[in-house]
VOGU-3710 file (C-alpha; in Angstrom, 3 decimals, decimal comma):
1> xxxxxxxxxx> -0,047/-0,056/-0,242  0,983/3,548/-0,796  2,321/5,257/2,076  -0,005/8,684/1,967  2,769/10,693/3,676  5,046/9,959/0,998  5,923/12,401/-1,971  4,478/10,082/-4,480  1,195/9,086/-1,961  0,934/13,027/-1,692
11> xxxxxxxxxx> 0,892/13,678/-5,420  -1,571/10,775/-5,811  -3,835/12,286/-2,968  -3,618/15,753/-4,780  -4,598/14,589/-8,297  -7,385/12,200/-6,459  -8,915/15,685/-4,927  -8,858/17,334/-7,936  -10,900/14,543/-9,597  -13,327/15,160/-7,127
21> xxxxxxxxxx> -13,321/18,249/-7,578  -13,706/18,285/-11,339  -16,881/15,782/-10,211  -18,192/18,647/-8,491  -18,570/21,153/-11,185  -21,915/20,191/-12,198  -23,209/20,862/-8,941  -21,671/24,194/-8,508  -23,019/25,079/-12,399  -26,481/23,987/-11,145
31> xxxxxxxxxx> -26,324/26,188/-7,896  -24,986/29,190/-10,041  -27,896/29,084/-12,430  -30,205/28,830/-9,706  -29,271/31,459/-7,564  -29,903/33,723/-10,822  -33,555/32,504/-11,049  -34,837/35,436/-8,835  -33,302/37,960/-10,738  -35,607/37,117/-13,408
41> xxxxxxxxxx> -37,958/39,288/-11,308  -35,696/42,118/-12,360  -33,764/41,350/-15,657  -36,141/40,141/-17,984  -37,485/40,945/-21,501  -41,104/42,386/-20,419  -39,951/46,183/-20,247  -39,904/46,041/-24,384  -42,836/43,601/-24,965  -46,178/45,233/-25,910
51> xxxxxxxxxx> -49,280/44,002/-27,355  -48,276/42,674/-30,842  -50,201/40,453/-32,950  -48,538/39,351/-36,117  -49,945/37,397/-38,830  -48,740/33,539/-37,420  -48,302/30,687/-39,615  -48,084/27,513/-37,854  -46,503/24,844/-39,363  -47,006/21,463/-38,044
61> xxxxxxxxxx> -44,740/18,156/-39,564  -46,602/15,105/-39,308  -45,756/11,378/-40,169  -48,571/8,623/-38,910  -50,096/11,370/-36,728  -53,608/10,833/-37,388  -54,444/9,916/-33,457  -53,389/13,527/-32,446  -53,051/16,111/-35,116  -56,502/16,734/-35,139
71> xxxxxxxxxx> -57,245/17,507/-31,823  -53,938/19,734/-31,870  -55,464/21,569/-34,894  -58,970/22,080/-32,965  -56,862/23,837/-30,043  -55,322/26,214/-32,293  -58,221/27,373/-33,472  -59,606/28,062/-30,358  -56,536/30,253/-29,023  -57,175/33,663/-28,010
81> xxxxxxxxxx> -55,759/35,090/-31,287  -57,655/36,758/-34,264  -58,718/34,199/-36,556  -57,938/36,159/-39,557  -54,179/36,212/-38,330  -53,642/32,314/-37,880  -52,959/29,773/-40,588  -52,214/26,470/-40,469  -49,693/24,050/-42,461  -50,055/20,768/-41,735
91> xxxxxxxxxx> -46,895/18,964/-43,524  -47,526/15,148/-44,135  -44,339/13,389/-44,411  -45,844/10,470/-46,714  -48,348/9,280/-43,494  -49,277/5,768/-44,082  -52,212/6,205/-41,558  -55,452/8,397/-41,816  -53,250/11,712/-41,155  -54,176/13,013/-44,630
101> xxxxxxxxxx> -57,762/12,330/-44,146  -57,730/13,602/-40,707  -56,116/17,259/-42,188  -58,341/17,356/-45,044  -61,320/17,115/-42,746  -59,901/19,561/-40,816  -58,967/21,906/-44,143  -62,539/21,805/-44,891  -63,639/22,341/-41,223  -61,752/25,569/-41,157
111> xxxxxxxxxx> -61,466/27,043/-44,948  -58,690/28,861/-45,604  -57,119/28,718/-42,221  -55,972/25,074/-42,066  -53,848/23,877/-45,233  -52,543/20,177/-46,117  -49,332/20,178/-47,503  -48,235/16,387/-48,271  -44,590/15,097/-49,180  -44,526/12,134/-51,380
121> xxxxxxxxxx> -41,110/11,229/-50,271  -40,654/10,906/-46,420  -38,505/9,523/-43,753  -35,943/12,039/-44,279  -36,612/13,570/-40,851  -38,213/16,258/-38,873  -36,118/19,184/-40,334  -36,727/18,037/-44,275  -40,422/18,252/-43,510  -40,267/21,690/-41,752
131> xxxxxxxxxx> -38,444/22,873/-44,635  -40,770/21,785/-47,007  -43,547/23,725/-45,369  -41,347/26,967/-45,032  -40,752/27,006/-48,985  -44,450/26,933/-49,223  -45,274/29,431/-46,607  -42,477/32,250/-47,836  -43,436/32,089/-51,323  -45,572/35,152/-50,372
141> xxxxxxxxxx> -45,313/37,861/-48,212  -48,469/37,090/-45,532  -46,531/35,569/-42,791  -45,106/37,807/-40,277  -44,205/35,449/-37,846  -43,740/31,481/-37,864  -45,119/28,961/-34,996  -43,319/25,409/-35,240  -45,102/23,065/-33,465  -45,192/19,024/-32,618
151> xxxxxxxxxx> -48,384/17,281/-34,241  -49,265/16,154/-30,400  -48,882/19,478/-28,352  -51,809/21,345/-27,145  -51,441/25,448/-26,873  -53,536/26,820/-23,919  -55,702/29,607/-24,971  -53,210/32,633/-23,946  -50,378/31,315/-24,751  -49,575/32,574/-28,507
161> xxxxxxxxxx> -50,613/36,051/-26,991  -47,987/35,854/-24,695  -45,349/34,708/-26,879  -46,009/37,091/-29,806  -45,574/40,111/-27,494  -42,166/39,673/-27,371  -41,743/40,046/-31,027  -42,932/43,678/-30,812  -39,193/43,968/-29,751  -37,431/43,912/-33,179
171> xxxxxxxxxx> -34,185/42,643/-31,778  -36,122/39,437/-30,645  -35,518/36,763/-33,240  -37,338/33,964/-31,849  -39,530/32,940/-28,715  -39,994/29,469/-26,540  -42,766/28,806/-24,121  -43,092/26,470/-21,231  -43,685/23,042/-22,472  -45,383/20,717/-19,515
181> xxxxxxxxxx> -46,040/17,247/-19,355  -49,749/17,149/-20,139  -51,319/13,316/-20,081  -54,251/12,983/-18,848  -53,777/9,785/-17,160  -50,275/9,797/-15,271  -48,204/7,163/-14,555  -44,990/7,414/-12,371  -43,066/8,194/-15,639  -44,772/10,950/-16,789
191> xxxxxxxxxx> -44,642/12,334/-13,019  -40,804/12,271/-13,076  -40,894/13,980/-16,823  -43,238/16,597/-15,492  -40,810/17,660/-12,607  -37,614/17,325/-14,894  -39,648/19,868/-17,160  -40,326/22,124/-14,134  -36,369/21,984/-13,406  -35,100/22,249/-16,985
201> xxxxxxxxxx> -37,273/24,591/-18,493  -39,661/26,721/-15,771  -36,396/27,345/-13,441  -33,487/26,857/-15,589  -34,562/28,743/-18,963  -35,631/31,654/-16,421  -31,840/31,664/-15,477  -30,829/31,541/-19,310  -33,015/34,543/-19,578  -31,039/36,179/-16,898
211> xxxxxxxxxx> -27,772/35,517/-18,470  -29,142/36,564/-21,828  -28,003/33,195/-23,762  -30,881/30,655/-24,423  -29,679/26,881/-24,864  -32,752/25,712/-26,832  -35,885/26,798/-28,275  -38,255/23,919/-27,632  -38,946/21,698/-30,650  -42,775/22,013/-29,921
221> xxxxxxxxxx> -43,057/25,838/-29,540  -40,824/27,774/-31,748  -41,784/31,169/-32,723  -39,933/33,099/-35,286  -40,103/36,516/-36,643  -39,962/36,659/-40,336  -37,005/38,710/-40,477  -35,304/35,769/-38,414  -35,971/32,958/-40,861  -35,058/35,152/-43,616
231> xxxxxxxxxx> -31,919/35,888/-42,264  -31,409/32,069/-41,244  -31,848/31,542/-45,191  -35,287/30,479/-44,617  -34,433/26,751/-44,260  -33,694/24,675/-40,637  -30,671/22,818/-40,336  -30,929/19,413/-41,575  -27,351/18,346/-40,365  -28,056/17,798/-36,711
241> xxxxxxxxxx> -30,855/15,853/-34,773  -31,077/18,615/-32,899  -32,091/21,178/-35,385  -33,985/23,125/-32,922  -30,715/23,566/-30,709  -29,071/24,575/-33,921  -31,749/27,004/-34,975  -31,139/28,897/-31,325  -27,429/28,932/-31,846  -27,706/30,382/-34,926
251> xxxxxxxxxx> -30,295/33,063/-34,114  -28,350/34,217/-31,295  -24,929/34,166/-32,966  -26,496/36,683/-35,721  -26,996/38,960/-32,764  -31,012/38,419/-32,799  -32,257/37,314/-28,822  -33,753/34,262/-28,076  -36,628/34,839/-25,265  -38,313/31,909/-22,831
261> xxxxxxxxxx> -42,059/32,824/-22,006  -42,535/30,896/-18,779  -46,433/31,856/-18,631  -47,124/30,752/-22,374  -47,757/27,169/-21,665  -47,860/24,106/-24,282  -49,246/20,614/-22,740  -47,178/17,814/-24,598  -47,726/13,848/-24,169  -44,437/12,314/-22,802
271> xxxxxxxxxx> -43,039/8,745/-22,785  -44,676/6,225/-20,059  -42,413/3,325/-20,539  -38,535/3,480/-19,777  -37,747/2,089/-23,193  -39,896/5,134/-25,008  -38,029/7,599/-22,843  -34,461/5,644/-23,721  -35,381/6,023/-27,397  -36,980/9,600/-27,274
281> xxxxxxxxxx> -33,829/11,274/-24,969  -30,963/9,296/-26,866  -31,854/11,329/-29,729  -31,733/14,588/-27,630  -28,505/13,496/-26,246  -26,813/12,577/-29,304  -27,940/15,859/-30,778  -26,460/18,071/-27,908  -23,013/15,946/-28,331  -23,209/17,011/-32,121
291> xxxxxxxxxx> -24,033/21,047/-31,274  -20,901/20,749/-28,747  -18,875/19,166/-31,184  -20,113/21,739/-33,742  -19,611/24,839/-31,708  -16,355/23,624/-30,439  -14,793/27,302/-30,986  -17,477/29,292/-29,200  -17,383/27,415/-25,783  -15,688/29,916/-23,245
301> xxxxxxxxxx> -14,800/32,625/-25,659  -16,762/35,842/-25,161  -17,597/37,642/-28,014  -19,680/40,970/-28,941  -23,424/40,502/-30,035  -24,404/37,228/-27,887  -23,617/35,545/-24,691  -23,136/31,973/-26,020  -19,570/32,199/-25,479  -19,621/33,213/-21,609
311> xxxxxxxxxx> -17,974/31,330/-19,199  -21,205/31,322/-17,151  -23,175/29,968/-20,076  -20,550/27,329/-20,827  -20,705/26,502/-17,435  -24,056/25,729/-17,509  -23,834/23,743/-20,933  -21,124/21,434/-19,995  -22,458/20,879/-16,696  -25,313/19,094/-18,115
321> xxxxxxxxxx> -23,531/17,839/-21,108  -20,661/16,209/-18,905  -22,449/15,351/-16,017  -21,711/11,576/-16,240  -18,166/11,963/-16,974  -18,222/13,948/-13,701  -19,697/11,289/-11,747  -17,564/9,139/-12,841  -14,289/10,858/-12,009  -15,867/11,948/-8,477
331> xxxxxxxxxx> -16,365/7,988/-8,090  -12,868/7,376/-8,975  -11,465/10,299/-6,543  -13,155/9,250/-3,759  -12,675/5,264/-4,106  -8,916/6,406/-4,773  -8,738/8,290/-1,477  -10,231/5,320/0,453  -7,894/2,777/-0,992  -5,053/5,189/-0,475
341> xxxxxxxxxx> -6,004/5,513/3,268  -6,137/8,806/3,119  -7,731/10,307/5,852  -9,559/12,935/4,065  -11,785/10,335/2,129  -14,663/10,612/4,297  -14,344/14,112/5,005  -14,089/15,135/1,107  -17,043/12,689/0,930  -19,521/14,019/3,232
351> xxxxxxxxxx> -18,575/17,641/2,375  -19,287/17,205/-1,479  -22,319/14,648/-0,820  -23,739/17,625/1,196  -23,202/20,196/-1,188  -25,106/18,106/-3,817  -27,869/17,462/-1,469  -28,046/21,200/-0,719  -28,030/22,367/-4,240  -30,455/19,645/-5,037
361> xxxxxxxxxx> -33,119/20,649/-2,410  -32,550/24,442/-3,249  -33,272/23,453/-7,055  -36,176/21,586/-6,268  -37,841/24,011/-3,955  -37,471/26,866/-6,408  -38,781/24,644/-9,579  -41,647/23,579/-7,699  -42,344/26,782/-6,124  -42,790/27,932/-10,018
371> xxxxxxxxxx> -45,025/25,513/-11,338  -47,324/24,739/-8,185  -49,867/22,874/-10,446  -46,786/20,383/-11,236  -45,549/20,375/-7,696  -49,261/19,111/-6,234  -48,835/16,146/-8,627  -45,032/15,109/-8,067  -43,926/15,595/-4,275  -43,174/11,948/-4,022
381> xxxxxxxxxx> -41,152/12,314/-7,369  -39,320/15,055/-5,980  -38,152/12,957/-3,133  -37,200/10,082/-5,215  -35,818/11,856/-8,224  -32,074/11,024/-7,457  -33,207/7,670/-5,990  -33,989/6,016/-2,836  -30,213/4,604/-2,492  -28,846/8,440/-2,606
391> xxxxxxxxxx> -31,708/9,768/0,007  -30,332/6,961/2,293  -26,694/7,893/1,646  -27,684/11,732/2,166  -29,340/10,772/5,489  -26,101/9,016/6,657  -23,881/12,010/5,184  -26,095/14,579/7,621  -26,294/11,877/10,306  -22,709/10,159/10,285
401> xxxxxxxxxx> -23,400/8,080/13,664  -25,406/5,701/11,430  -22,540/4,709/9,757  -19,146/4,786/11,319  -15,899/3,051/12,166  -16,696/3,664/15,988  -20,063/2,301/15,608  -20,447/-0,426/13,188  -23,969/-0,639/12,452  -26,105/0,094/9,511
411> xxxxxxxxxx> -29,320/1,551/10,681  -28,731/-1,154/13,727  -27,683/-4,258/12,070  -24,046/-5,295/13,199  -21,574/-5,534/10,426  -17,892/-6,635/10,077  -15,320/-4,065/9,580  -14,745/-6,366/6,545  -18,073/-5,493/5,566  -18,383/-1,890/6,441
421> xxxxxxxxxx> -15,399/-1,647/4,101  -17,284/-2,811/0,829  -20,469/-0,516/2,126  -17,977/2,315/2,233  -16,398/1,150/-1,376  -20,300/1,035/-2,579  -21,375/4,361/-1,342  -18,147/6,178/-2,726  -18,801/4,130/-6,060  -22,857/4,853/-6,190
431> xxxxxxxxxx> -23,125/7,987/-8,036  -21,523/5,864/-11,208  -22,997/2,424/-10,355  -26,377/4,167/-10,412  -25,823/4,587/-13,768  -25,526/1,049/-14,323  -28,586/0,562/-12,492  -30,311/2,647/-14,949  -29,159/0,561/-17,971  -30,368/-2,505/-16,372
441> xxxxxxxxxx> -33,707/-0,904/-15,663  -33,919/-0,220/-19,459  -33,193/-4,039/-20,169  -35,568/-5,174/-17,571  -38,239/-2,901/-18,965  -38,761/-4,651/-22,158  -39,632/-7,990/-20,398  -43,129/-9,119/-19,564  -41,948/-8,618/-15,625  -40,787/-5,131/-16,522
451> xxxxxxxxxx> -44,101/-3,745/-16,512  -44,413/-4,530/-12,544  -40,405/-4,211/-11,475  -39,368/-0,901/-13,501  -41,528/1,510/-11,475  -39,923/0,139/-8,214  -36,574/-0,055/-9,657  -36,871/3,604/-11,162  -37,558/5,107/-7,729  -34,941/2,669/-6,129
461> xxxxxxxxxx> -32,071/3,787/-8,588  -33,268/7,232/-9,646  -34,994/8,953/-12,686  -31,874/11,499/-12,746  -29,490/8,377/-13,166  -31,539/7,247/-15,987  -30,934/10,885/-17,970  -27,249/10,487/-16,873  -27,054/7,156/-18,496  -28,407/7,714/-21,448
471> xxxxxxxxxx> -26,299/10,508/-21,899  -23,463/8,109/-21,816  -25,410/5,578/-24,849  -25,146/9,087/-26,562  -21,615/9,435/-26,365  -20,917/5,761/-27,038  -23,485/6,034/-30,338  -21,917/9,028/-31,574  -18,252/7,409/-31,002  -19,500/4,421/-33,234
481> xxxxxxxxxx> -20,911/6,579/-35,753  -24,099/4,599/-35,126  -27,107/5,179/-37,856  -28,640/8,643/-36,643  -31,962/8,759/-38,494  -34,574/10,656/-36,755  -36,755/8,514/-34,862  -39,908/9,852/-33,565  -41,776/8,948/-30,179  -45,255/7,256/-31,080
491> xxxxxxx> -48,072/9,527/-29,730  -51,886/7,908/-28,952  -53,666/11,396/-28,131  -53,625/11,105/-24,057  -52,985/15,140/-23,665  -55,570/16,736/-21,226  -57,027/19,359/-23,715
//
């Protein structure tokens, strides 16, 4: 065993401490972001917003969306928005179900307002489908603003008005809304997703408004000024699975603002199984990996006209994109310190875990306060978002007498020194092992027993680790240059309209 007091031991100790510190960076990034949220009350775009009702063309890409697109069109027609200033274009991507019949029926029901555009060659992805619609819409000068949405989402009546008011400021190129999980009958997974959206949108995007750099226009709620679309070449980028993020970056790099409007609420149907969630988020994750590489010369290089290159935004972006790497580094550092028999291992672990726990509680309370509707339905998920195992470790962190060298017992059960050593190694490794557990949940979810076992395992391992494991999978798929075809999530029309 290497002597911790030797030169080599001291050097290794410092290296391991650096690994733990790097592992803590996502915690710092998250905490920083949420500290900014109260500033949104003072630093926002509302002072420059004004009542503004431009002529809006809505473009809906649709492939086999017969079960949902009719309801979405009906809800658009019921918006609190002038009927003569709203047109809906459904771009049918060579659907093989009843999508054409549904849209044509809506076109007859709403003459002059709903239009069916058919692509005979489909399957090229959402961006190609959108571009087919844009080519038609931009042929004349009727459209003053364009709303890109998904075929299954439902806009609340006042949502479009709340978005268009920001376009009264000519410096604003695009506006996005708050996508809220809207299934009429929720299960355990949709409640976790609802909570995630409160964290990542209602809260985090407020902070991005404050920073002056928005990471992504929600794919189902993108409102663009005509000037912004024309400046982007009148087309959506087709090189990435994250075409919405590319559009967001290009808008800001060209010097136009992107605004998140938290009070414009859009309901969306989300996956109800881990397998479906994995498929959806893998596409998102691979898109983000591609964006990170595409804009590699942008990160941490402040420049005039936009804030995407700022240190703050870079910290937030990489805090999410490389969180799994940070988790592994942290585990390696903690386990290494413990095996080195460094006296600092326990102290470092408690410090890092306490920091993570306090940051998590702060972010969760802040997010739920911003969306009381979601809060009322997801209190249990708020507790178990990181998983029951992590909750127990957190209890031990704040009450170290439950497990210690002086009192070798775990919650009252006597254990040997050897067992205590293995328990400690397990605890120090858990943030990495949890991602392995998430991968196992995905495998089990597809089995006959998965319907009953998966919910219990998700509460045990945590929803957060599942998202991190999907991110790791996206790294692997990108490194292997796996097929990157656009694979949409199946929708069944479960939205609470």
